[in-house]
C-alpha positions as CSV (number, residue, x, y, z in Angstrom):
1,M,0.1,0.0,-0.1
2,K,1.6,3.2,-1.1
3,E,1.3,6.7,0.9
4,V,-0.3,9.4,-1.2
5,P,1.2,12.6,-0.8
6,E,-1.8,14.2,0.1
7,K,-1.7,12.6,3.6
8,H,1.8,13.8,4.5
9,P,2.5,17.4,2.5
10,E,5.3,18.4,5.0
11,F,7.2,15.0,4.0
12,D,10.4,15.4,1.6
13,P,11.9,12.0,0.8
14,E,15.0,13.9,-0.3
15,T,15.8,15.2,3.1
16,Y,14.1,12.5,5.2
17,T,16.6,10.6,7.6
18,D,15.3,7.7,9.6
19,P,16.7,8.2,13.2
20,I,16.7,4.4,13.8
21,L,19.0,4.0,10.7
22,E,21.3,6.7,11.7
23,E,21.8,5.1,14.9
24,C,22.5,2.1,13.5
25,Y,25.0,3.5,10.7
26,R,26.6,5.2,13.9
27,I,26.9,2.1,16.0
28,K,28.6,0.4,13.0
29,A,30.7,3.2,12.6
30,E,32.0,3.0,16.1
31,L,32.3,-0.8,16.0
32,S,34.3,-0.6,12.7
33,A,36.7,2.0,14.5
34,Q,37.4,-0.3,17.5
35,F,37.8,-3.7,15.8
36,K,39.9,-4.4,12.6
37,N,37.7,-7.6,11.7
38,L,34.8,-9.7,12.8
39,D,36.8,-12.0,14.5
40,E,38.3,-9.3,17.1
41,F,34.8,-8.3,17.6
42,F,33.4,-11.7,18.6
43,A,36.6,-12.6,20.8
44,Y,35.6,-9.3,22.4
45,V,31.9,-10.3,22.9
46,R,33.2,-14.0,24.0
47,A,35.1,-12.4,26.8
48,L,32.4,-9.9,27.9
49,E,30.2,-13.2,28.2
50,E,32.6,-15.0,30.4
51,E,33.1,-12.2,32.5
52,G,29.4,-12.0,33.0
53,K,29.5,-15.8,33.8
54,R,32.2,-15.3,36.4
55,N,30.1,-12.4,37.8
56,G,27.2,-14.6,38.2
57,V,25.1,-13.6,34.9
58,K,22.9,-16.6,34.1
59,Y,22.4,-17.0,30.2
60,V,19.5,-19.0,29.1
61,P,20.2,-21.5,26.3
62,Y,18.3,-21.2,22.9
63,D,16.3,-24.2,22.3
64,P,15.1,-24.3,18.6
65,S,12.7,-26.9,19.4
66,K,10.6,-24.5,21.4
67,R,10.4,-21.9,18.5
68,L,7.0,-21.2,17.2
69,P,6.4,-21.5,13.6
70,I,5.8,-18.3,11.7
71,E,2.2,-18.3,10.2
72,K,1.7,-16.6,6.9
73,S,-0.8,-14.1,6.6
74,E,-3.4,-13.8,3.4
75,D,-1.6,-10.5,2.5
76,D,2.0,-12.4,1.9
77,D,0.8,-14.2,-1.5
């Protein structure tokens, strides 16, 4: 379903910036500046997880068998 321009006359697609995407881009730039590659990033995350476990943080294991199936709606045809 397309939005008609009459509904939002103040909207300008040329200058619109999505704040959520801007935050994602900012975080991505920070991570790229801090870590040279994904291996370094995942090693950092693993170290944080281990430190959390030592400090008593409990992690719930992921059980894929308990995942609910996604129901297709009639609009997805």
